[in-house]
C-alpha positions as CSV (number, residue, x, y, z in Angstrom):
1,X,20.3,5.3,-5.7
2,X,17.6,6.5,-8.0
3,X,14.7,8.6,-6.7
4,X,12.2,5.8,-7.4
5,X,14.4,3.2,-5.7
6,X,14.7,5.3,-2.6
7,X,10.9,6.0,-2.4
8,X,10.1,2.3,-3.0
9,X,12.6,1.3,-0.2
10,X,10.9,3.9,2.1
11,X,7.5,2.5,1.2
12,X,8.6,-1.0,2.1
13,X,10.0,0.1,5.4
14,X,6.8,1.8,6.3
15,X,4.7,-1.1,5.1
16,X,6.7,-3.4,7.3
17,X,6.0,-1.2,10.3
18,X,2.4,-1.1,9.4
19,X,2.2,-4.9,9.1
20,X,3.8,-5.4,12.4
21,X,1.3,-3.1,14.1
22,X,-1.7,-4.9,12.3
23,X,-0.4,-8.3,13.3
24,X,0.0,-7.3,17.0
25,X,-3.6,-5.9,16.9
26,X,-4.9,-9.2,15.5
27,X,-2.9,-11.2,18.1
28,X,-4.4,-9.3,20.9
29,X,-7.9,-9.7,19.6
30,X,-7.5,-13.4,19.3
31,X,-5.9,-13.7,22.7
32,X,-8.8,-11.7,24.3
33,X,-11.4,-14.0,22.6
34,X,-9.6,-17.2,23.4
35,X,-9.1,-16.3,27.1
36,X,-12.3,-14.3,27.4
37,X,-10.1,-11.7,29.1
38,X,-10.9,-8.5,27.3
39,X,-8.6,-6.4,29.3
40,X,-5.6,-7.7,27.2
41,X,-6.9,-5.8,24.2
42,X,-7.3,-2.3,25.7
43,X,-4.5,-1.0,23.5
44,X,-6.1,-2.0,20.2
45,X,-8.1,1.1,19.7
46,X,-5.1,3.4,20.2
47,X,-2.9,1.2,18.0
48,X,-5.3,1.8,15.2
49,X,-4.3,5.5,15.1
50,X,-0.7,4.4,14.3
51,X,-2.0,2.3,11.5
52,X,-3.9,5.3,10.1
53,X,-0.7,7.3,10.4
54,X,1.3,4.7,8.4
55,X,-1.5,4.6,5.7
56,X,-1.2,8.4,5.2
57,X,2.6,8.2,4.9
58,X,2.3,5.6,2.2
59,X,-0.3,7.5,0.4
60,X,2.0,10.6,0.4
61,X,4.9,8.6,-0.9
62,X,2.8,7.0,-3.7
63,X,1.5,10.4,-4.8
64,X,5.0,11.8,-4.9
65,X,6.3,8.9,-6.9
66,X,3.5,9.1,-9.5
67,X,3.9,12.8,-9.8
68,X,7.6,13.0,-10.1
69,X,8.8,9.9,-11.9
70,X,7.8,7.6,-14.8
71,X,8.0,4.1,-13.3
72,X,8.7,1.0,-15.4
73,X,5.9,-1.5,-15.7
74,X,7.1,-3.7,-13.0
75,X,7.6,-0.8,-10.6
76,X,4.1,0.6,-11.5
77,X,2.5,-2.8,-10.8
78,X,4.2,-2.7,-7.3
79,X,3.1,0.9,-6.7
80,X,-0.4,0.2,-7.8
81,X,-0.5,-2.9,-5.5
82,X,0.8,-1.0,-2.5
83,X,-2.0,1.5,-2.9
84,X,-4.6,-1.3,-2.7
85,X,-2.7,-3.2,0.1
86,X,-2.3,-0.1,2.1
87,X,-6.1,0.4,2.1
88,X,-6.8,-3.2,3.1
89,X,-4.2,-3.2,5.9
90,X,-5.8,0.0,7.3
91,X,-9.2,-1.7,7.1
92,X,-7.9,-4.7,9.0
93,X,-6.8,-2.3,11.6
94,X,-10.3,-0.8,11.6
95,X,-11.9,-4.2,12.0
96,X,-9.7,-5.1,15.0
97,X,-10.6,-1.7,16.6
98,X,-14.3,-2.4,16.0
99,X,-14.1,-5.9,17.6
100,X,-12.2,-4.4,20.6
101,X,-15.0,-1.8,21.1
102,X,-17.7,-4.6,21.2
103,X,-15.9,-6.7,23.8
104,X,-17.7,-5.1,26.8
105,X,-21.1,-5.9,25.1
106,X,-20.3,-9.6,24.6
107,X,-22.1,-12.2,26.8
108,X,-19.9,-14.9,28.4
109,X,-19.3,-17.7,27.9
110,X,-18.4,-17.0,24.2
111,X,-19.3,-19.7,21.7
112,X,-16.3,-22.0,21.3
113,X,-16.5,-21.6,17.5
114,X,-15.7,-17.9,18.0
115,X,-12.2,-18.6,19.4
116,X,-11.7,-21.1,16.5
117,X,-12.7,-18.5,14.0
118,X,-10.5,-15.8,15.5
119,X,-7.6,-18.2,15.6
120,X,-8.0,-19.0,11.8
121,X,-8.3,-15.3,11.1
122,X,-5.2,-14.4,13.1
123,X,-3.3,-17.2,11.3
124,X,-4.5,-15.7,8.0
125,X,-3.3,-12.2,9.0
126,X,0.1,-13.6,10.0
127,X,0.5,-15.5,6.8
128,X,-0.6,-12.7,4.5
129,X,2.0,-10.5,6.2
130,X,4.6,-13.2,5.7
131,X,3.6,-13.6,2.0
132,X,3.7,-9.9,1.5
133,X,7.2,-9.4,3.0
134,X,8.6,-12.5,1.3
135,X,6.7,-11.9,-2.0
136,X,5.4,-15.5,-1.6
137,X,2.7,-16.0,-4.3
138,X,2.1,-19.6,-3.4
139,X,1.3,-18.7,0.2
140,X,-1.0,-15.9,-1.2
141,X,-3.0,-18.4,-3.2
142,X,-3.3,-20.7,-0.2
143,X,-4.6,-17.8,1.8
144,X,-7.4,-17.3,-0.7
145,X,-8.3,-21.0,-0.4
146,X,-8.5,-20.8,3.4
147,X,-10.9,-17.9,3.3
148,X,-13.7,-20.4,2.8
149,X,-13.0,-21.9,6.3
150,X,-13.7,-18.5,7.8
151,X,-17.0,-18.1,5.9
152,X,-18.1,-21.6,7.1
153,X,-17.5,-20.7,10.7
154,X,-19.3,-17.4,10.4
155,X,-22.4,-19.4,9.2
156,X,-22.2,-21.9,12.0
157,X,-22.1,-19.2,14.7
158,X,-24.9,-17.1,13.1
159,X,-27.1,-20.1,12.7
160,X,-26.3,-22.0,15.9
161,X,-26.5,-19.2,18.5
162,X,-29.3,-16.9,19.6
163,X,-28.9,-13.6,17.6
164,X,-26.8,-11.1,19.6
165,X,-26.0,-7.7,18.2
166,X,-22.4,-7.6,19.7
167,X,-21.7,-11.2,18.7
168,X,-23.0,-10.5,15.2
169,X,-20.8,-7.5,14.8
170,X,-17.7,-9.3,16.1
171,X,-18.2,-12.3,13.7
172,X,-18.8,-10.0,10.8
173,X,-15.7,-8.1,11.6
174,X,-13.6,-11.2,11.6
175,X,-15.1,-12.3,8.4
176,X,-14.3,-9.0,6.8
177,X,-10.7,-9.2,8.2
178,X,-10.3,-12.5,6.3
179,X,-11.7,-10.9,3.2
180,X,-9.1,-8.1,3.4
181,X,-6.4,-10.7,3.7
182,X,-7.5,-12.3,0.4
183,X,-7.6,-8.9,-1.2
184,X,-4.0,-8.4,-0.3
185,X,-3.2,-11.9,-1.6
186,X,-4.7,-10.9,-5.0
187,X,-2.8,-7.7,-5.2
188,X,0.5,-9.5,-4.2
189,X,0.1,-12.0,-7.0
190,X,-0.5,-9.1,-9.4
191,X,2.5,-7.2,-8.2
192,X,4.9,-10.1,-8.4
193,X,3.5,-12.1,-11.4
194,X,1.5,-9.5,-13.2
195,X,-1.6,-11.9,-13.0
196,X,-5.2,-11.0,-12.2
197,X,-6.5,-14.0,-10.2
198,X,-10.0,-12.8,-9.4
199,X,-11.4,-15.8,-11.3
200,X,-9.3,-18.1,-9.1
201,X,-10.8,-16.6,-5.9
202,X,-14.4,-16.7,-7.2
203,X,-14.0,-20.3,-8.5
204,X,-12.7,-21.4,-5.0
205,X,-15.5,-19.6,-3.3
206,X,-18.1,-21.3,-5.3
207,X,-16.6,-24.8,-5.0
208,X,-16.1,-24.3,-1.2
209,X,-19.8,-23.8,-0.7
210,X,-21.1,-26.8,-2.6
């Protein structure tokens, strides 16, 4: 096996471990919000350290690849996309950690829309991981469309309920998580199809807020 093939295979393996960790963090956050039992998310903060570790491993592999080999166009697109995807996965982990840290400051009962929002965000995380591992660009495009639902719920919660610092931070972190999922969707389409679909994302966002 060529050096580049071995390195890309190693990247994919680490990326899968990283996505598994991020998915579990997202699941625990949603479960805690849904049940209002915040004790179920105590491990989220420490799990983020593992995500950071995976990010550094992938960064190292990418640096070695670009320094030692001259990848073909398709491999270069994949490597470039992995750099971006790696950053967004790490930031999803950060958002989950930030939410978990705010749980002690949230007032109960929580707005019912918050559980709905966290459920949609968790579904987005699971689906972008599925799309990433299966290189499913149709699912990636669907994820971009669904981001508008998260934005709409954010506005409902912010406008409907009395401003609360902890609640605002949690809602914002959920919305940012969805944004990172759509970023990954864009990079996945670029890696697989060689297409820049930023216009697709912007067009959908505009139409979704009419």
